[in-house]
C-alpha positions in Angstrom: 101.5 71.6 41.7 102.5 68.2 40.4 101.3 67.3 37.1 101.1 65.0 34.8 102.7 65.8 31.2 101.2 63.0 29.4 98.3 60.8 29.4 94.7 59.7 27.5 90.9 59.2 27.9 88.4 57.1 25.6 85.4 55.8 25.3 85.8 52.0 23.9 84.8 51.4 20.5 86.4 49.0 18.6 86.4 50.6 15.4 88.2 53.5 16.5 90.7 51.9 18.5 91.7 48.8 16.6 95.2 49.3 18.0 93.6 48.0 21.0 93.4 44.3 19.4 95.0 40.8 20.8 94.9 39.4 24.3 98.0 41.3 25.2 95.8 44.9 24.8 92.9 43.7 26.5 92.9 45.8 29.7 93.1 48.9 27.7 89.5 47.6 26.2 87.5 49.9 28.5 86.5 53.5 28.9 88.6 55.6 30.5 87.9 58.6 31.9 88.4 61.6 34.2 87.0 60.2 37.1 89.4 57.0 36.4 92.3 58.9 36.3 91.9 61.4 39.1 91.0 58.4 41.7 94.9 57.3 40.5 96.6 60.8 41.2 95.0 60.8 44.6 97.2 57.8 45.2 100.2 59.7 44.6 99.2 63.5 45.4 99.2 64.6 41.7 97.1 68.1 41.2 96.0 67.2 37.3 97.5 66.3 33.6 97.6 67.1 30.4 95.8 64.9 28.2 96.9 63.8 24.3 94.8 63.0 21.6 94.6 59.3 21.3 92.1 59.6 17.9 93.4 61.3 14.7 90.3 63.2 14.4 89.0 66.9 14.4 86.3 65.2 16.8 89.1 64.1 18.9 89.9 67.3 19.7 86.4 68.5 20.4 85.7 65.8 22.9 88.7 65.9 25.0 88.2 70.1 25.3 84.7 69.4 26.0 86.0 67.1 29.2 88.6 69.7 29.8 85.8 72.6 30.2 84.2 70.5 33.0 87.4 68.9 34.9 89.8 71.5 36.6 92.3 68.5 36.7 93.0 68.8 33.0 95.5 71.9 32.4 96.0 71.6 28.7 94.6 69.3 25.8 97.2 68.5 22.9 94.3 67.4 20.1 95.0 67.1 16.5 94.2 68.8 13.4 95.3 67.5 10.0 98.6 69.3 9.5 98.6 68.2 5.8 95.3 70.0 5.0 95.0 72.3 2.5 92.6 73.9 5.2 94.7 73.2 8.2 94.7 77.5 9.2 90.9 76.8 9.5 91.1 73.6 11.5 93.5 75.3 14.0 91.4 78.6 14.2 88.4 76.9 15.6 90.6 75.2 18.6 93.4 78.2 18.8 91.2 80.5 21.2 90.3 77.6 23.7 92.0 78.5 26.8 92.7 75.0 27.6 94.0 74.2 23.7 97.4 74.1 24.3 98.9 72.1 21.5 98.8 69.4 18.2 100.3 66.4 18.2 100.3 63.3 14.8 101.0 60.1 15.6 103.9 60.1 13.0 105.2 56.6 14.6 102.4 55.3 12.5 103.7 56.5 9.0 105.5 54.3 6.7 107.7 56.8 5.2 110.8 57.6 8.4 110.8 61.1 7.0 107.1 61.8 7.1 107.9 64.5 9.6 110.1 66.6 7.2 107.1 66.5 4.2 106.4 69.8 2.4 102.7 69.5 3.9 103.4 68.6 7.4 105.7 71.6 7.5 104.0 73.9 6.4 101.3 73.2 8.8 103.3 73.0 11.5 105.0 76.7 10.4 101.4 78.0 11.4 101.4 76.8 15.1 104.1 79.7 16.7 101.9 82.5 16.0 98.5 80.8 17.9 101.0 80.1 20.9 100.4 76.3 19.7 103.7 73.6 20.9 103.8 70.5 18.9 104.4 66.6 20.3 107.3 64.6 18.5 105.8 60.9 19.0 108.3 59.1 17.2 110.2 55.8 17.2 114.0 55.7 17.1 114.1 55.1 13.4 112.5 58.5 12.7 115.0 60.2 14.8 116.9 61.7 12.4 114.4 63.3 10.3 112.7 64.8 14.1 116.2 66.5 14.2 116.1 67.7 11.0 112.7 69.0 11.6 112.9 70.4 14.5 116.1 72.3 13.4 113.9 74.3 10.9 111.8 75.6 12.9 114.2 77.5 15.8 111.3 78.8 17.8 108.9 76.7 17.7 108.5 74.9 20.9 108.5 71.2 20.5 108.5 68.3 22.9 109.7 64.6 22.6 107.1 62.3 24.0 108.0 59.1 25.6 111.9 59.7 25.0 111.5 58.7 21.9 110.6 54.6 22.6 113.5 53.5 22.7 114.4 49.4 22.6 114.3 48.7 26.6 113.4 45.2 25.9 116.4 44.1 24.5 119.1 46.3 26.3 119.9 48.2 22.9 120.9 52.1 23.4 123.0 53.1 20.3 122.3 55.2 17.8 119.3 56.2 19.9 121.6 57.9 22.5 123.7 59.8 20.2 121.0 60.9 18.5 118.8 62.2 21.6 122.3 64.4 22.6 121.5 65.7 18.9 118.3 66.5 19.4 118.6 68.0 22.9 121.3 70.5 21.3 118.4 72.4 20.5 117.1 75.2 23.3 113.2 74.8 21.5 113.4 71.0 22.2 112.0 68.8 25.3 111.6 65.9 26.4 108.9 63.7 28.5 110.1 61.3 30.3 107.0 59.2 29.9 106.3 55.7 27.8 109.1 53.5 28.9 107.5 50.8 30.7 105.4 49.8 27.6 109.1 49.7 25.8 110.6 47.1 28.7 109.1 43.9 29.2 105.9 44.6 30.2 105.9 41.2 32.7 109.3 41.4 34.4 110.9 44.5 34.0 112.8 46.1 37.0 113.8 49.8 37.6 117.3 49.8 37.0 116.3 48.4 33.0 115.7 52.3 32.8 118.1 54.2 34.2 120.6 54.0 31.0 118.0 55.9 29.4 117.1 57.8 32.1 120.7 59.1 32.7 120.6 59.8 28.7 118.0 62.4 28.9 118.6 64.0 32.0 122.1 65.0 30.8 121.0 65.7 27.3 118.2 67.4 28.4 119.0 68.5 32.0 116.3 69.7 34.9 115.1 72.6 32.5 113.5 70.7 30.0 112.3 67.4 31.1 108.5 66.9 32.3 107.3 63.5 34.3 104.3 61.7 32.6 102.8 57.9 32.7 101.4 57.5 29.4 98.1 56.2 31.3 96.2 54.2 30.5 98.7 52.9 28.1 101.1 52.1 30.9 98.6 49.6 32.4 100.2 47.1 30.4 102.8 47.1 32.1 102.4 48.6 35.8 99.3 50.9 37.3 99.4 54.4 37.7 101.3 54.4 40.8 104.1 51.8 39.8 104.9 54.0 37.0 104.9 57.0 38.8 107.0 55.8 41.6 109.4 54.5 39.1 109.9 58.3 38.2 109.9 59.4 41.7 112.5 57.1 42.8 115.3 58.1 39.7 114.8 61.7 40.4 115.0 60.9 44.2 118.3 62.4 45.1 117.7 65.8 42.9 117.2 69.1 44.7 113.7 70.2 45.7 114.0 73.0 43.2 114.9 70.4 39.9 112.1 68.0 41.0 109.3 70.8 41.1 110.3 71.5 37.7 110.4 68.0 36.2 107.4 67.1 38.3 105.5 70.2 37.0 106.8 73.3 36.6 108.3 72.6 33.3 105.1 71.3 32.0 103.0 74.4 33.1 105.6 76.5 31.5 105.8 74.9 28.5 102.4 74.5 27.7 101.2 77.9 28.7 99.0 77.0 32.2 98.5 79.6 34.6 
């Protein structure tokens, strides 16, 4: 089974998706729903996906679960709860027993404090996830990697996955200190990595597959075939390439890997990490 480990849905609303403002973002300002994704996945032979929150509201988590209940191709939902809230236990309790609620994410990359992720209240909320069999997606920029290493180290039994290889500066060809910090993060056995979200960190109009090779080499060496999972970040990826183009970039890089390794990277690791049957 081939699984896209990272994608989103939304019903476009200017107020709720203010980050889509500007001419460059215009391709995103439309409804993006399961039927649209299915049409794209059929072109490349993918069987389903993990849908990840795009809004930081409880209603987002509820809405994504409703979509998942009516679409078998949605294998799991990574939702949002306010991990800093005094009521976080109650918020988690609302979702944790749902068979398709597999994890939580916070948009840490947008937090002005580079050490937000190691804040006392946030870590208190994350500490509740393991007993509920929930994962956590780490969404950060490279500048937040040092704090994220500290964060993941504090919860050795908690399953984490790094989104979008931490969004390195691919457009500018900058690899250090991102590469050293990725290797340090990968030393933690409870952390996996999503090979996703790369094209939007490159030159949207002029990227070439070889632009990504140095970065893919780092995460592949650091995490290995047992801790990588591919994702498209659709529909955000369409800013720099359609679904088929983005997935072909990833299949091209891993084309010389063994069939066993590709089975893990293109679905098996994702299903195992998120606890999907």
